[in-house]
NUFI-387062 format. One record per atom (N, C-alpha, C): residue in one letter; x, y, z. Coordinates in steps of 0.02 Angstrom, whole numbers, plus 50000, padded with zeros to 5 digits. Layout:
! NUFI-387062
AXYZ
...
END
This chain:
! NUFI-387062
X565555436259301
X565465438959236
X565925436659174
X566695437659196
X567165435959159
X567045428559137
X566705424259170
X566605417659157
X566055416059097
X565525422159107
X565015422459052
X565285423858982
X565845429858992
X566035433058927
X566475427358898
X566855423358935
X567215417358908
X566915412258871
X566305411258906
X565995405458871
X565515408358803
X565345413758804
X565025418058747
X565575416958684
X566195418658695
X566625419358644
X566775412158616
X566855407358664
X566945400658653
X566345397958603
X565775400158625
X565235396958576
X565205400358508
X565455406858502
X565505410158447
X566055407458406
X566485405158424
X567185402858386
X566865395458366
X566395391758406
X566275385258375
X565785386158326
X565335391858329
X564855392858273
X565145394958212
X565595400158214
X565855401358154
X566345395258128
X566625392158173
X567105386458137
X566535380758104
X565875380758137
X565445376258106
X565275379558035
X565145384858023
X564795389157967
X565325387557912
X566005389057931
X566535387957888
X566555381157842
X566425375657890
X566405368657866
X565725367057820
X565245371257830
X564575370157798
X564725373057729
X565205377157708
X565065380957648
X565745379357614
X565955373457615
X566515369757574
X566065366157517
X566425369257446
X566085367457387
X566475363157350
X566295358557324
X566735353857277
X566355354757208
X566915353457157
X566665354857089
X566245350157071
X565715351757020
X565235348056998
X565535342256952
X565105335756958
X565435330356918
X565035328956851
X564515332556838
X564025331756777
X563525327756802
X563265327656859
X562665324256882
X561995328656892
X562025334756866
X561505338656873
X560845336056848
X560365337056883
X559615335256852
X559205341156838
X558725340456786
X558435346156762
X557685343756761
X557255349956770
X556555348856764
X556325346256688
X556535348656639
X556485346256578
X557175346256531
X557275342456489
X557845342956447
X557835347456382
X557235349656371
X557065353756319
X556545359656336
X556825365656324
X556305372056338
X556035373556271
X555415372256269
X554985375656202
X554675381656223
X555025386956196
X554605394156201
X554165394256150
X553485395156169
X553035394756106
X553045400656064
X552735399856008
X552795403455942
X552725409955969
X553315414455948
X553245421855959
X553365425955886
X553145432455887
X553205435055827
X553955438355828
X554195439455761
X554825442055748
X554795448355778
X555395449155815
X555725454155857
X555215456655922
X554875452955934
X554455453255987
X554655448956049
X554735451156109
X555085447456159
X554485442356187
X554765436956204
X554305429956219
X554175432056296
X553745426956313
X553685426256391
X554205423656419
X554175422856486
X554845420656531
X554715412956541
X555095409256536
X555055402256542
X555535399556594
X555325393756630
X555845391656693
X556065385456686
X556775385356689
X556995378556709
X557385376556779
X557205371856804
X557385371256869
X558095365556868
X558555367956903
X559175363456901
X559225360256974
X559325352756983
X559395349257053
X560065346857054
X560265347757122
X560925344557156
X560645338457187
X560645332757167
X560245327257202
X560845324557257
X561455326657251
X561975323157296
X562025325757359
X562415322957404
X562445324857477
X563015329357485
X563285332557422
X563845336957428
X563605344657401
X563915349357438
X563845356357410
X564355356057345
X564075359057294
X564405358857231
X564485367357195
X564975367457154
X564985373257119
X565205371757043
X564625375057013
X564645374156927
X565045378256905
X565665375856874
X566155380356850
X565925384356796
X565445384356750
X565295387856704
X564465386356691
X564065391356681
X563425390556647
X563365395656587
X563245392056530
X563245397856468
X562765395856412
X562655401056368
X562255399156312
X562675397756252
X562525391356216
X563025389256171
X563395394556116
X562775398856098
X562915403156048
X563185409456069
X563365410056132
X563855415756171
X563495422956164
X563905426156146
X563685433356145
X563065434756093
X563115430256041
X562785430355978
X562025428155986
X561895425056044
X561365421056062
X560715425856070
X560055424556044
X559555428756052
X559185426456103
X559435422556146
X559075420556211
X559405425156268
X558975424656311
X559315429456381
X559115424656440
X559495424556488
X559385420056548
X559685423956611
X559145421356672
X559455423956741
X559515417356762
X560085416756805
X560235410856841
X560235411356909
X559855409256950
X559855410057018
X559835415857047
X559405421157009
X559335428957023
X559915432557010
X560435430156972
X561025434056948
X560885434656866
X560935441456851
X560775442956784
X561475445756745
X561895449256783
X562595452956750
X563045446756746
X563275444956685
X563935441056681
X564305442356626
X564925440756625
X565315442656572
X565375437756510
X565355440956440
X565275437056388
X564735430656392
X564155432356421
X563605428256438
X563745421856468
X564255421456509
X564575414656547
X564405416356623
X563995412356656
X564005412356738
X564545407756753
X564885410656805
X565545407856833
X565475405556907
X565635398956923
X565695395656987
X565065397457030
X564455394757002
X563735394657026
X563775389257083
X563585391457139
X563555386657201
X562875383857202
X562945377557222
X562185373457239
X562215369157295
X561925370757337
X561925365957412
X561745358757393
X561805355157432
X561655348557431
X560935347657435
X560715342957397
X559995341457392
X559575347657381
X559845353257346
X559505359557340
X559385360357269
X558995364757242
X558925367657176
X558915375557161
X559045375657105
X558915383057079
X558585383957018
X558385389657015
X557975391956949
X558415396356893
X558195394056833
X558525398956772
X557875401156734
X557885406556716
X557305410056679
X557555412356616
X557215409956567
X557425411856494
X556945413956457
X557215419756415
X556735423156376
X557045424156303
X556715425556251
X557015427456188
X556645432356151
X557045435556101
X556875440156055
X557325439055988
X556825436955943
X557305434655879
X556925437455827
X557275438355762
X556955441055704
X556885434055656
X556385435255614
X556345429655555
X557045426955526
X557545431755511
X558115430355495
X558575426255533
X558385425755595
X558835422655643
X558685414955642
X558005412655620
X557765406355629
X557955402855559
X557795396155568
X558165392355513
X557605391955465
X557855393755391
X557445396355339
X556925390155319
X557125383355342
X556555379155315
X556025377555367
X556155377655435
X555675377155483
X555475383255527
X555875388655528
X555775394355560
X555855393455624
X556305388955649
X556415387155717
X557125390455745
X557085393655800
X557695396655818
X557915392555878
X558655389555881
X558795385355925
X559425387755966
X559585385156014
X560225386156068
X560195380956115
X560715380756150
X560715375556217
X561005379856275
X560895378856326
X561135380456390
X561645374856410
X562205376656412
X562795371856439
X563155372856502
X563105367356534
X563335368256608
X563935363456611
X564455368056640
X565105364856645
X565465362956564
X565935359856561
X566145358056493
X566595350856498
X566905349256438
X567265343156437
X566955337056464
X567165333356498
X566865326756515
X566195327756551
X566235333756589
X565555334856629
X565125338656604
X565055340156537
X564635344456506
X563885342556496
X563465345756521
X562725343856524
X562425349956477
X561865347856435
X561565353256399
X560695352756399
X560395357856393
X559735358156395
X559565362356330
X559155359256286
X558945363056221
X558475368356221
X558485373756188
X558135379056175
X557835378756118
X557125379856105
X556845379356051
X556245384956050
X556345387955986
X555745393155981
X555515393555909
X554885394455890
X554635394755832
X554535402755814
X554825405255766
X554765413055748
X554265414055700
X553705417855695
X553295419055655
X553365426755637
X553385427855564
X553455434855537
X552835436755532
X552765443555543
X552015448055528
X552245453755508
X551565457255489
X551465464355462
X551375467955537
X551835472655554
X551755476255623
X551445483055608
X550875484955644
X550535492055629
X550605495755709
X550945500455699
X551075503655781
X551045511455761
X550895515055817
X551075521955800
X551665524955804
X551795530255764
X552505532555751
X552815536155826
X553335536155829
X553785538955903
X554165543655886
X554095550155876
X554705553855868
X554845558955930
X555435557755938
X555755561156008
X555265559756065
X554985554356067
X554595552956132
X553885555356120
X553695557856064
X553055559556054
X552675554756008
X552145551356040
X551765545456007
X551315549055973
X551065545655911
X550445547555869
X549885546755907
X549425551055899
X548785549655941
X548235550355886
X547715548355901
X547045546455848
X546365548255907
X545955551855881
X545235551855923
X544925545955933
X544635545255985
X544235540256015
X543685540656047
X543495546956058
X542895549456090
X543025556956114
X542555558556173
X542535564656191
X542605563856266
X542955568856305
X542945570756376
X542275573056404
X542035572956463
X541475576356494
X541445583256475
X541945586356468
X541895594256447
X541875595156374
X541855588756340
X541665590456264
X542455590456223
X543025590156261
X543585589756225
X543745582556197
X544085582756147
X544225576156112
X544595571756157
X544615565956169
X544855560856197
X545255556156146
X545955556556164
X546445553056114
X546685546956145
X547045542656101
X547365537756131
X547885536156073
X548395531256098
X548945530056053
X548795526655988
X548875527555937
X548645525255874
X548915529255815
X548705527255754
X548885530555690
X548415528455639
X548225532255586
X547885530555539
X548175525755492
X547755520955462
X548185516355417
X548365519755348
X548855517755309
X549075521255250
X549005516855185
X549005519555137
X548865516955069
X549565514755043
X550115517655069
X550695515555044
X551285515755107
X551065511555141
X551675510655205
X552245507455181
X552845510155196
X553515507755173
X553605500755191
X553295497455245
X553405490755259
X552795485555245
X552155489455250
X551605484855249
X551165486855177
X551415490455130
X551065491755074
X550395495255089
X549925493155057
X549215496455062
X548885492455120
X548875496355175
X548605494255229
X547755494255238
X547485496955192
X546715497855178
X546485490955161
X546975485855133
X546705479055114
X547235474355141
X547085471055188
X547505466755225
X547695459855181
X548315458655191
X548515452255158
X548375446955207
X548485440055178
X548425433555208
X548975429955216
X549455431955200
X550165428155189
X550555428055255
X550435433455304
X550605432455368
X550215435855412
X550175435955474
X549665439055520
X549955445855521
X549385450655552
X549565458255567
X549685458455650
X549945462055680
X550135462755751
X550115470755761
X549525471755797
X549435480555811
X549545481955871
X549875488355886
X550165491655941
X549785497555947
X549355499355991
X549035505756000
X548275504255957
X547985509455928
X547405507955892
X547475509755816
X547465504755774
X547365505955706
X546745509155687
X546725514655658
X546275518855638
X546025519755566
X545375520055545
X545065520155473
X544825526855478
X545085532155441
X544745539155439
X544185540655403
X543935545755402
X543355546955357
X543565546655291
X543115543455253
X543125542855171
X543515536455157
X543815532055202
X544115526555188
X543755520255213
X543945515055187
X543615508155189
X544125502755207
X544125499755258
X544625494855273
X544245487455257
X544545483755218
X544425477255187
X544885472055211
X544575466455252
X545025461755286
X544675455155253
X545075451855200
X544885445955174
X544875439555217
X544595434055194
X544515427955234
X545255425355240
X545535421955293
X546055420755303
X546635423555334
X546265430855352
X546745435255379
X546795433755451
X547315435555489
X547415434255561
X547685440655593
X547365443655640
X547615449755669
X547645449255742
X548305451355768
X548355450555845
X548305458555865
X548155458655923
X548175464555962
X548415464456024
X549065468856039
X549325469556098
X548875472556142
X549165472256207
X548675475156262
X548525482056256
X547875484856271
X547665491156264
X547695492756185
X547595488156135
X547625490156075
X546955488556047
X546755489755975
X546275488655952
X546175491655883
X545585492255845
X545375494455785
X544885499655796
X544915505655776
X544345510955773
X544145513655701
X543515513655689
X543245516555630
X543005522855642
X543265527655609
X543075534455626
X542335537055594
X542135542255600
X541535544555566
X541735545255492
X541235542155457
X541345542855381
X541835535755348
X542125533355403
X542495526655381
X542085520555385
X542405514855346
X541885509055346
X542265503355354
X542055497455380
X542385490855391
X542015486255352
X542405481455308
X542225475855271
X542635470155291
X542255465455339
X542685459055341
X542445453455304
X542885450555262
X542475447055204
X542805439655220
X542555436655282
X542685429055290
X542245425655247
X542345418355238
X541865414455212
X541975407055254
X541575402055232
X541525395855253
X542245393055247
X542425389055310
X543105384855292
X542895377455294
X543395374155255
X543215366155248
X543635362755294
X544155365355326
X544645360955384
X544625364755448
X544915360655500
X545015363655560
X545495369355565
X545765370655516
X546225377155515
X545925383355510
X545255382855485
X544765388955477
X545185392255426
X545325390155366
X545815394655323
X545405399155288
X544735400655300
X544425406755255
X544145410955313
X544155408755383
X543975412455434
X544385419255446
X544235425155462
X544585430355490
X544505429655567
X545235430855591
X545135429555666
X545515435655699
X545165438755744
X545535442955793
X545625440855860
X546245441655895
X546405439555961
X546945442755989
X547215442356041
X547775445656077
X548325442456045
X548935445656061
X549645443956033
X550085439156074
X549685436656138
X550105431656180
X549905424256139
X550355420956118
X550175415056071
X550275407756120
X550515410256178
X550505403656215
X549805400056236
X549785394456233
X549145389756241
X548845392356306
X549205393556354
X548905395256424
X548505401256418
X548545406256366
X548255411456351
X547625411256310
X547495406356277
X546945405756230
X546315407356242
X546185407056302
X545485409256329
X545475413556389
X545985418156390
X546035422956443
X545665428856428
X545315431456450
X544835437656440
X545215444056446
X544975449456408
X545345455856420
X546055457556398
X546215453556345
X546955454456327
X547105460256283
X546575462556250
X546625468956219
X545975472856217
X545935477456182
X545345483656179
X544675480456151
X544615483256087
X544065482256053
X544075484155988
X543485481755943
X543475483655877
X542955490055882
X543035496155880
X542535501155899
X542425504555824
X541695505055810
X541415507655751
X541075513455784
X541385519755773
X541175526255804
X540485528655773
X540235532355805
X539615536855787
X539725539655723
X539235538055670
X539395540555608
X539795536555555
X540095530955586
X540455527155528
X539945522755493
X540255519655448
X539815515255411
X539505518455337
X539865523055320
X539585526855258
X539525522455193
X539985516755192
X539885511755142
X539575505455154
X539205506155221
X538775499955248
X539365495655277
X539505496055345
X539885490355373
X539595484155362
X540045479055357
X539785471655352
X540365467955380
X540165461455417
X540555457455441
X540275450455423
X540845445955396
X540465439055387
X541055434455400
X540925429555435
X541455424155463
X542065426855498
X541855429555556
X542455433155592
X542365429255670
X542955428255692
X542945426055753
X543275430355798
X543145432455852
X543455438155909
X543555435155962
X544195434655994
X544355431256060
X544725436756105
X544505435256162
X544875438256216
X544995445256225
X544525449556200
X544485456256207
X544195459156269
X544265465656274
X543845469256338
X543195468256310
X543015472656247
X542425471456218
X542515469856145
X542135464556118
X542345461456057
X542005467556004
X541485469056004
X541335474555959
X540945479455995
X541195485355970
X540785492656010
X540425496355943
X539845495355941
X539605499155874
X539015505155895
X539265511455878
X538815516955888
X538485519755854
X537795520055839
X537395524255791
X537655524755713
X537855518455694
X538115518655619
X537695521155572
X537925523555526
X537535526655472
X537405521655410
X537095522855350
X536965518955309
X536405513855318
X536375508455289
X535755503255306
X536055499155374
X535655494855399
X535875490855454
X536385487255437
X536845485655486
X537405482255484
X537275475055483
X537565471555439
X537565464555433
X538085461255465
X537945456855508
X538545453255546
X538165445555539
X538685440555510
X538415435155489
X538985429755510
X538815423155529
X539275418455535
X539805420955583
X539725424555641
X540335427255675
X540305424955744
X540775424555776
X540815421655839
X541245425455888
X541075427855960
X541345431555993
X541465427356055
X542095427156095
X542295424056148
X542655426656203
X542485425456264
X542855427656320
X543105434456330
X542525439356322
X542645445756332
X542615447956416
X542975451356444
X542995454256504
X542475458156517
X542075462356466
X541645466356475
X540955464356444
X540955465856377
X540455464356332
X540655460256276
X540295455656253
X540475453056183
X540245458056127
X539575460256115
X539445464456064
X539015470756110
X539315476756105
X539045483156129
X538755486356087
X538105487456074
X537825492856027
X537475498256063
X537625504156036
X537325509056060
X536935513456013
X536375513756013
X535855516855959
X536005515255890
X536235508255881
X536495505855813
X535935501155781
X536095500355705
X535755497655670
X536045490155650
X535795484455671
X536165478455660
X535635472755639
X535985469155598
X535525464155578
X536065456455590
X535905453355632
X536485447455648
X536145441955628
X536425436455593
X536255430655579
X536835424955604
X536585419355624
X537145414055640
X537605417155683
X537495420855738
X538095423055780
X538125418855840
X538655418555863
X538695414855941
X539245418655976
X538935421056042
X539275424656085
X539335421656146
X539945420056184
X539945415356239
X540435418756283
X540235419656346
X540595422156411
X540895429256399
X540595432556448
X540745440956448
X540635441056524
X541005448156549
X540965449656609
X540255452156627
X539975456256589
X539405460156589
X538795457056559
X538925456956491
X538405453856439
X538735451356381
X538455446456355
X538665443656297
X538365449056237
X537855450756241
X537525455656187
X537185460556240
X537395467156216
X537085473056255
X536795477056198
X536135477456184
X535835483556145
X535665489156186
X535915494356192
X535785500356228
X535665506856196
X535275510756227
X535125516956199
X534745516056142
X534195512656134
X533855511356088
X534275508456015
X533885510755959
X534155507955893
X533715503155870
X534045500055818
X533675494355774
X533985488155775
X533795482055793
X534005476355798
X533635471355770
X533925465655737
X533625460655720
X534075454555725
X533985448755771
X534435443955760
X534085437255752
X534315433755704
X533975427255680
X534535420655696
X534335417155717
X534715410155738
X535375411255754
X535295415155818
X535965416555852
X535875413155925
X536485412655956
X536665408256023
X537025414856067
X536675415256124
X537035419556170
X536985416956241
X537615415456258
X537665411356325
X538225414756368
X537965414956429
X538415418756472
X538565413956533
X539085411556546
X539275407456606
X539835410356655
X539905417356636
X540445421656677
X540195420856759
X540785419056791
X540625418556874
X540455425856904
X539835427256893
X539665432656933
X538845432356932
X538605434756983
X537895435956994
X537535440356955
X537915445456925
X537685451356895
X537615450256822
X537955445656783
X538035445156718
X537435442056691
X537355444056623
X536735441456589
X537025439756528
X536525435556487
X536725434756412
X536455440656370
X535975443056381
X535645447156342
X535315453756377
X535575461456360
X535325466856392
X534985470556334
X534385472856349
X534035478156292
X533865482756339
X534005490056326
X533785495656346
X533775501256297
X533445505656325
X533365513156289
X533475519056311
X533865519756364
X533985525556404
X534735524256445
X534915531056472
X535405529656515
X535215535456566
X535545535156631
X535235540556684
X535925545556687
X535675551956679
X536275556856681
X536475557456755
X537175556956760
X537445557056820
X537325563156874
X537255568856837
X537175576856858
X536515577056882
X536025574756841
X535265576956852
X534935571156882
X535135564756879
X534975559156907
X534185557056864
X534225560156801
X533535559556766
X533735555356698
X533275550656674
X533385547356622
X533425551056552
X533795549956515
X533865552256447
X533705546156394
X533155546856366
X532855541556327
X532865542856254
X532865536056213
X532995535556146
X532445529856119
X532295531856058
X531845526156020
X532285519856010
X531875513956046
X531965507356013
X531555505755966
X531785506155899
X531485505255848
X531185497955837
X531595493755845
X531485487155860
X532065482055890
X531905477055929
X532335472655953
X531995466155945
X532165462655887
X531895457055868
X532305450355872
X532195444855899
X532625439055916
X532075433555891
X532345429455839
X532045425255818
X532385418855813
X532125413355824
X532425406855837
X533155406855864
X533245411855917
X533815412155957
X533815408156026
X534415406056052
X534545404656122
X534815409156169
X534455410956222
X534755415756273
X534805411456348
X535445409856358
X535575405756409
X536135407556450
X536285403456501
X536885405156550
X536785401756615
X537245404056656
X537285400756722
X536955404556788
X536685409756763
X536175413156821
X535475411256801
X535065414156859
X534415411656861
X533975416256797
X534245422556800
X533875426956743
X534475429456687
X534435427356633
X534915428656577
X534615433956525
X534075436456537
X533775441956489
X533495448356540
X533825453756522
X533535459756550
X533215465056505
X532805467556510
X532435471556463
X532265477456509
X532575483956505
X532535488956546
X532185495256500
X531605497056512
X531185501656469
X531245509056501
X531385513556466
X531185521056508
X530615521456515
X530535526856564
X529965528656593
X529625533556547
X530015535756507
X529755541956460
X529335538156399
X528755538956402
X528205534856362
X528245538356286
X528565542456285
X528625546956209
X529145543756161
X529535538856197
X529965536456163
X529785528156146
X529945525656080
X529705518856060
X530105513756098
X529785507756100
X530185502856136
X529775496556109
X530055493756061
X529695488256017
X530285483056024
X529895477456054
X530335470756051
X529905466056029
X530195459656015
X529995453655999
X530455447756010
X530175443356044
X530475436256043
X530045432256037
X530315428855967
X529835423855942
X530345416655926
X529965411755951
X530285405255952
X531115405755980
X530965407156045
X531655406656074
X531785403256134
X532295400556151
X532335398056214
X532735402956262
X532565404156322
X532765408856364
X532885405256438
X533345407056466
X533415405256538
X533115410556577
X532675409156617
X532215414356653
X531975411856704
X532275410556767
X532005407256839
X531745413556870
X531135415956873
X531005420856917
X530845419656979
X531385417557020
X531255415057081
X531095419357138
X531155425357145
X530905430057187
X530405433357163
X530055431457109
X529525435357090
X529605442257069
X530275444857059
X530355453257049
X530095455256977
X529995450456931
X529745451656868
X529045449356852
X528695447156900
X527945443156894
X527435448756869
X527405454856898
X526945459856869
X527285464656824
X527805462956789
X528145468456744
X527795466656673
X527455470656656
X527185468756580
X527755467956527
X528295470956535
X528695469956494
X529035464356482
X528855458256517
X529085452056531
X528495447256524
X527975449056503
X527425444756491
X527405439356444
X527795441456396
X528015436156337
X528285430456358
X528695430356414
X529145424856433
X528655418756454
X528035419856462
X527605414156481
X527165411256413
X527275414556355
X526945412156301
X527365405956280
X527035399556286
X527345393556276
X527325392056205
X527035394756154
X527065394656095
X527615397056061
X527875402256102
X528395407556060
X529085405656098
X529035403956167
X529665404456215
X529685396956246
X530285394956247
X530475388856279
X530895390956331
X530495391556397
X530855395556456
X531205388656495
X531805390556505
X532215387456549
X532385380456508
X532195374856538
X532365368256492
X533065366656500
X533145361856451
X533805358656441
X534065361056371
X534725364556381
X534915367556316
X535415362456278
X535775358556326
X536185353456300
X536845356056258
X537295360656272
X537795362656234
X538305357456246
X538695356856194
X539225351356198
X539705352956255
X540145358156254
X540645359756299
X540685368756295
X540445371656354
X540355378956359
X541075380356365
X541455377556408
X542115379756432
X542595380556382
X542555376656329
X542945377456261
X542525379756200
X541965383256213
X541645387456172
X541395383756115
X541125377856136
X540785373356078
X540065372756104
X539625376856063
X538985378656088
X538485374456028
X538825368556011
X538385364655980
X537835361656014
X537185360555994
X536765358456035
X536635350656023
X536405346856071
X536365339856057
X535685337456051
X535575330656052
X534915327556033
X534425329556080
X534625330756156
X534325331456206
X534095338156212
X534335343556176
X534125349656186
X533415352056169
X532965356156206
X532525358556207
X532415364156138
X533005365456126
X533115369556065
X532905366156006
X532995359656006
X532915355855937
X532285355355910
X532135357855846
X531505357155819
X530995362855856
X531145367555890
X530735372555917
X530685377755875
X530955378455818
X531005384755776
X530525383755719
X530535390455676
X530215389755625
X530615393155554
X530475391955498
X530955396155443
X531005402755458
X531445406355470
X531565414355465
X532015416655414
X532145412055371
X532415414355309
X533175414755310
X533465409455355
X534255407655358
X534335400955358
X534385399455275
X534415392355262
X534945386955285
X535515391055297
X536085387155330
X536255388755402
X536605384055423
X536865385955499
X537515389555487
X537915389355545
X538515393555542
X539015389355511
X538935383455506
X539385378455472
X539325375855407
X538655378955383
X538555377155307
X538115372155301
X537795369855344
X537365364355352
X536705366555336
X536225363255282
X535535366155268
X535095365655328
X534685369755336
X534155370555384
X533555366755334
X533315361055353
X532715359355306
X532005358755333
X531845352855342
X531215352155375
X531025353855449
X531715352455480
X531565354455553
X532165360955561
X531855366255605
X532175371555611
X532415371155700
X533015371355713
X533305370655782
X533485379555797
X533545380155862
X533565386955874
X534415387855894
X534525394155875
X535325395655873
X535635394155820
X536305394955817
X536645395755762
X536865388855731
X536885383855777
X537085377355750
X536425371655738
X536415369155687
X535955362755691
X536185358355740
X535645354455771
X535815349555811
X536265343255799
X536695341555837
X537025335355820
X536995329255871
X537225323555852
X537315318255912
X537935318355925
X538145319755995
X538815320956016
X539135314256028
X539765314356009
X540215308256008
X540205304556076
X540295297756084
X540285295756153
X540955298256191
X540845297556258
X541435300156299
X541975296056296
END
C-alpha cells in the first residue's frame, strides 16, 4: 500500500510540473493575424445600438503569448464597446496581459451606439481602431460605422409607466391595449407628425396611432422603419393617405417604403421583423388610399377591417416576406390595381369575413416553404369557438381580373363559402392564371371551383416564368402563359409606368425579355 501511495504522489508531482511548463507565456511580438483588417458595422440609426460584430484574432506561432494591451484608440470616449475572449470588465477601456495559446485563436465582439454629432460631418462615418500592444509591436484593426439620423416616434415612459393605445378587444369585451401613442401636430422633436417629412427616415417604437378625426399623410420618398413588435394603427374615424409616385431611378426616390429597423443586408428579406399597418374597423372617414408603397418583412403587411367611406384604393403597391399574411382584409372594401404580394407564411392575400373586393392586374405568389400556405384565400365566415357554429357575412363581390395567382404548392387558391345560404357569396375570376393542381380530386365536385376549368377565362397551371421569386422580382418573361392572355380592364399602365397597348399581359408587370445569364 505504501508503494502505491508513493507512486501516486510521484505521478501527481510530474503532472503538476508538466502543467507549470505548459503555461509559460512570452510577450507578443506584433505577429498577430486577424480575420479582417477592417470591421464595417452596417448603417445604424443615431443613438440606437448596433448588432454585434465579430473579429477573430490568431496566434500562428508555436509559442504561448501574452498581449500586453488591447484597447480602443479613442479610449474612454469611444462609442464602441468590445468583449475580449469573454471578458467585459476592464479599467479605462484597456484589456491587459491577454493570454493566447500557441496555434490558438480568440474572439472579440464589437458593438456601437453613436449619435449623429459623433460622426464625421461630411460623410457621417464614425470610426475608431482596436489597438493591440504598442510601440514597435503595435497592430491595428479599423472600425467603421455609418450613422443615419432619423425622426423617432416612441411612447412616453413616465416613472416606468409606458403610454398605451387601444388596438382591439379581449374576449370579455374589455379594451386590448399595446405600447404606443397618438401622433402629435406639434411634437417638440418631430414637428407635425401627421405629415411625414422626407429629409430623413422615421423609426417607430411601439405603435404610432392615428386617432379619430385625424389623417396621416405620408408623401413619396418617405422611409419608415419599425422596431420589433411595432407598427402603425389607424383608429376608428382616422384616415391614412400614402402618396407615393413612380420613380425614375433604382433608388426609388418617390416610393414610400415601410420595413424593419435592422439595416444589415442579412436582414433584408427576413420575415416577421415588425408588426403591421392596422386600419381598424370604422377607420377611413376621409377614404384611405395607398399609392406606390412597398412593405417588407412584417408579420402582417396590411390589416384592414371594415373600413368606412368608399372602397379603399391600393395602387402600385408591393408587399414582401410577411411571416403571416401579406394583405389581410376582414369585411373590408378594397380596389387594388397593380399590386404585387410575394411570400407569406399563411397567405399573400386573405379576403375574409365577406366584404367587397376588386383586384385588377395584380400578382399574388406564395413560395413559402409550407404545405398549408396559399396565394389567395377568400371566405365569408368564421367558426365560433364556443358553439362550433358558423358566423357568416355577405361577400358582396370578390373580383379578380387579369391577375396571376401562383406559388409553390399544388393548390394556391382557396374559396371557402359559408353553409348559410342567406349570405351573399359573389366571386369572379376573369382572365387569370391560377396554380390549381387538383391531384387528389378533393375539389372535383365542388361547384365553387367550377370556374377553374373555363379555358376561355382561366389559364390553369402552365408556365408563369417569373424572373427571380427569391429576390421578389416577379417580372414575367417571354415564355410566360400570362403573356397576352388578358383583356383591357381599364388599367392603362403597369406598375412601372409602362403602357399597356394592344397586348394585355396578366399581373402587375408587362412581360419583358430577360437578360442573358
